[in-house]
N, C-alpha and C positions, 0 to 999 in steps of 0.2 A: 219269168222264172222266179219261184220263191227263193228267198235268200239262201236257204239251206238245201233246196231241192236240186237234185242232179240225177241224171240217168247215165247208164254205161253207153259208150260208143258202140255202134253196131259194127261187128266184124263178121268174118265168114264162118267162125266156129259156132255151132248151134248148141254146144254141150254145157255151157256155163250160164247159170241163172244168177242174177244179182238183184237184190232188193235195196232200194234207196228211198229216202223220204219223199212222200207224195206232195203235190201242190195243195196249198190252202188258198183258193182263189178269192177274188173280191166278193163274189156273191155268197160265199160261205161265212163271211165275217159279220159279227155284231158290231155295227159301225160306231155306236156310242161308246161301247166298251173299248173298241180298238183305239179311238182317238183319246179317250180319257186315260187309259193305261199307258198309251204311247207318250203322252205329255209328261207323265210322271217318270217313266223309265228313261226317256231321252234327256230329261233335265238332269238326272243323275249322271248320265254318261258325259254330258257337256261340262258339268262341274269337275269331273275327274280329269278331263283332258284339257281344260282351259289354260293351265300354266304353259303347256307346250305351244298353244296358239299364240300366247303373249310373246314367248321367245322367238317364234317364227316371224311375227310381225315386227318386232324390234330389230331383228337381223335384216329384214328386208328394207327398212328405212334408214339403216345405218350407212353413213358415207364411206365406211371402210369395212373390211372383212373382220368380224368379231366372232370368236368361237362361242358355242352354246355355254361352255363352262364359265368363261369369263363374264358373259352376259348374266348368267345365273348368279354368280358371286356378287356382281355389282348390284343386282336387284335386291338380293338379300342384305347387303351391306348398307345401302342407302334407303331402301324402302321397306325392308322386311318381307315376311311371307305375304303380306297384303298386296305387295307389288305384283305378284303373280296373278292376282284376281282383279286387277283394274278393269273396269267396264263390264264385269261379269253380270251385274244386276240388269244392265241394259241388254246385254246379249241374251240372257235367260228370258227376258220378257218377249224378245223377238223370236226366240227359238220355238216357243210353243205354237204360234200361228204359222210360222214358216214350216215347221215339221208337219203340221196338219196338212198344209197345201202339198208338201212334198210327198207324203205317204199316200194321200188321195190320188194325186196325179200319177204316181208311180204304179199303183195297183190297177187303176182304171185303164191306163195306157197299155200296161203289160198284158192284161187280160184281153183287151180288144185287139191289139196288134197280133198277139199269138194266135187267136182264133182266126183272124183274117188270113194270116200267112199259111196256117195249116189247111184252110179251105182252098188255097191256091195250089196245093199239092207240094209245098215246100217241106222238106224233111223236118222232123221234130227238133233235131239238134240245131239246125240253121234257123228255124222259126223262133226257137228260144233265145238265140243270140240276137236276132233282129228285134224281138220284142223287148229284151232287156236294154238294148241300145236306145230304142225309141222311148222307153219308159224313163231311162236316165236323163235323156234330153228334155222331155216335157216336164218332169218333176223339178229339175234344176231351174228351168225358166219360170215355172209357177212360184217356186220358193223365193226367187230373187226379187219378186215384187215387194215382198215384206222384208227380206233379209238385207238388201242393199242399204237402205237408210239405217238399219240397226247396225250393220257392219261399219258404216262410216262413223257413227257415233262411238261404238265400242272400241274401234281401232284407234280413234283419237285419244280415248282415255287410256288405252293400253300403253301408248308410247309417251304419255305425259310423265314429266320428271326425268325422262331418260337423257335429255340434253345436258342436265347439270352434271352428269357423271361422264360426259364427253364421249358417249358411245353412239348416240343417234343425233339426227338433225333437230334443230330447235325451231324449224319453220312451221309451227302450229300454235294455235291459241292455248290458253290455260283454262281449264274447266273445273268447276266444283264437283259436278256430278253429271249423270247422263241427261237430266232435264236441262241443265245449264248449257251443256254442249249442244243439245238439240235446238235450244232457243238461239244460241249465238250463231250456229251454222245457218239457221233459217233466216235470221236477221241480216247476216252478211251476204249470203248467196241465194237466198230464197229456196223454194222447194227443189230447185235444180241442184243445190249444194248437197242435199240429202241423198240425191240419186247420182252423185258424182261417181263415175266409174261403172255405171249400170251396164252400159254397152259392153265394156271389156269384162265385166263380171259374167255376163251371159256368154261371151266368147270363151271365158275361162271355165266356168262351172258346167255349162251345158255339154261341151265336148268331153270334159273331164268325167262327168257322170256317165255319158254314153260309153266312153272307153272303159271306165271302171266296170260297169254292169256287163258289157259284152265280154271283157277279159275274165271277169268273175265266172260268167257262164261257161266259157270255154275251159278255163283252168279246172273248175270243179268237176266238169265232165271227164276231163283227162285223168284227174286223180281217182275218181270212181272207177274209170275204165282200168287204170293201173292196178287198183286193188282187186278188181275182178280177175285180171290176168295173173296176179300173184296167187290168188286163191286157186285158179285153174291149174297153175303149175304144181300146186301141192295136191292136185287130184281130189279136190273137194268142191262142193257147191255151196254158194252163199244162199242157202235155202231159208235161213232165218234172217229177220230184219237186222240191219246194222244197228249196233247199240248207239246210245246218245253220245258216248265218248268219241266214236268214230266219226259221227256226223259233225260234232264240234270241231274235231281236228281238220276235217276237210274244209269246213267253212272258214276256219282261221287261216289255213295255208292259202286258200283261194283268195281271201281278202287281202293278205299281205302282198301276194304276187300282183293282183290287180291294182293295188295302191301304188306299188313301185312303178308300174307302167304309166299310170295316170299322172303321178307326180313328176316324172321326168319329162313327159310330153308337154304338160301345161305349166311348169314352174315359171318360165319367163313371163307369161301372161299374168300369173298370179302376183309376181313381184311388181310388175307395172301397175296392176290394179290397186295393190296396197299403197303404193306411193301416190297414185292419183287421189286416193281417198283420204290419205293422212296429211300430206304436205300441202301447205296453203299457197305455194307458188311464189311468184316474184312481184316486185313493185314495178309498175309501168305508169308513167305520167301521174304519179301520186296515188295511184289506185292499185290495190292488190288483185292480181289475176291468177286464177287457178292454172296450174301447169297443164298443157295439152299432153296427149299420149306421145306425140312426137318429141316434145321437150323432155318428157320423162325418160324415154328410150335413149335420147342423146346424152342425158345426164348419167344414166347408168353405164353406157358404153364408155363415157369419158372417165368414170370412176374406176372401172375395172374390166371393160370389155364384156364379152359374153358371160364370163365367169360371174360378174356382178349380178346378172339376171338369175343366177342359181344360188344366191345367198339365202340361207334358211332352208335349203333343200333337205338337209338331214332332219331338222325338226318337223318339216312339212311331211316328209315320208313317214316319220315315226308317228306323227299326229294322225295322218290318214290311215296308216296301218292299224294303229290301236283303235281309232275311231271306227274304222270299217269293220274290224274284227268284233268289237263290242256291239256295234250297230247290227251286224249280221246276226249274231247269236241272240241279241236282245230282241231284234225285230222278228226273228223266227219264233222265239218264245212268246212274244206279244201276239203273233198271229194264232199260235196254238191256244193261248188263253182267250182270244177273242172269237174263236170259231163258234158258230151257232151250235153245231153238233161236234162235240169234242172227239167223237169217233172218226171224224173226217180226216184227222191228222194221223193217217196210217202210212202204209208204205206201198210202193208200186214195184212191180217186178219188171226188170229189163233183161232181155235175152241177148247174149253176145254170141 
């Protein structure tokens, strides 16, 4: 399913016509334009949302429950506005190749799986949900090959200097910049250190993406169907294409709802992943050993039970919702700009 595309649910009433945005499939895109414009657009989105990611990460590694407001004030007081962008350069450098892998895997998988499921006789609504879930799964796995080492380095930089204000743990090295962090992690832990948390990252992001895309597909269809029923009750037909404002509103509402579902389901795994990647562990026999997933879970439970696993849920939901909404609208706009034939971005009619 295209990020903004949706069709009305099929019902028994044949009298209402509804036009919704049509698909811009993989074969319709100018690939070079798609990836070049995508790198520029999503770099801007990442820059706008990065401070929320910093807040979420610091809350997750905090040994106690610290509010977003208090954490924000402390960052401003001790580090200034620059503190909200620690590790951003490293993150941005990894975002470009990771996004390229993500978008490529997303579109190829979605197109292939949807065609296969339709050929099997599965209804279009179900085929779309299955294709979205499969695309979310494969795109997340592809992106993590690049994103995990970038995530490890950027998150270490995000939490740096937080210990001196007493709000987060000090169990991490001090780094001058992303290159210094990369070098120190590689020297102390080898390549394995850069891929710390890779397994749990896959367990976190792959299901999260699958849930998000499937939820987005279902919610957007329900909203379009609801709009169709409202129009039918007024005894009119949606014979003209929905305007861009309507499409934007549907995309935004669907993205927020899907983000909420994904955030709640995968938050504990994300907290464990962040701690595994950020904290350097404990000393054993004179050597520092990285904490295992079991030790991390035990530490979290000891600190605050299940509630500790949900530290940073607010910023994560907000970050996911804003990121998803901007990503959805930006991505749909990107696909429109990248279409080989600009006239292909038209509308399709769905009968209810």
